[in-house]
N, C-alpha and C positions, 0 to 999 in steps of 0.2 A: 601824268602816267601812263604807261603802254597800255594798250588793250591784251586782255588775258585770252589765250585760246583755250577753249575748252571742250572737252568730248563727254557728252551726258551718256551714263550707265542706263541702260533700259530703253524702251521703247512705248511706255503706256502712258497712260494720263498724269503718274505722277513725274514721270519725265518731262511730259509737256510742260508740267507747271514751272518745275525747276529750270528748264531752258528758257521760259518766259522771264524767269524772275533774274537769271544771268544775263539776258540780253538787256532787260532794263537796268541793271548795272554797270552796262558798258562790255562786258565780255562778248568775244567773239566765239559764238557757238558753232563749231566745225561741222557737228552731226552726233549722232548716238548710236549705241549699239544695241542689237536687238539678237534674236535668236535666228540659227541657219534654218533656213528651210520654211519659215513661219512669214508671213506678211506683217510688216510692220504694222503696230496699233497706233501710234503715233499720227496725230492730226495737224502738225505744226509746220510741214513741211522742209523739215529737218532730214538730210540724207543720213539712209541707214549705210554705217561703215563697214558693218559686219557684224561678227559675234565677240564674245570676250577675249579671243585670241588677238584680237586686234590691239589691246592692250600692251603685249610684248613688242609691237614693234613701233610705240609711240616715242618720242622723246621727252622725257620726264623733266628736261631742265627747260622746255618752252611749252608744253603742254599739260595742262592740268584736268583731270577727271572729276566728275560730279556724280555722287548717288540718283539716281533716277528711279530707283529702284522702290517700289511701294509694296504692300501686302499683296500675297498671293493667297491669301486665305477666303474663304466663301465668306458670303455675307452674314450667316450666322456667327461666326468668331467675331465679324467686326462689330455685330450689334450685342452680342451675348446672348442671343436667343437660339434657341435649337429648334428644328424642325418639329 
């Protein structure tokens, strides 16, 4: 089975977990997409390829995109507790 080339959408902790799972499954993770002008939050050594506009230039026949976007809410939303 050929190796899949994948780009991960997002540059945070969830994206790092998704990238690790993809690598473990044999995929070739080319990099991730983050936000322009904001330092990447990813600590897995993935290259930040740019922002969402990079998607327009990808060959969808050969490159897959994985959703690495996690919650953007604060801890009170995640835990169900308010301040």
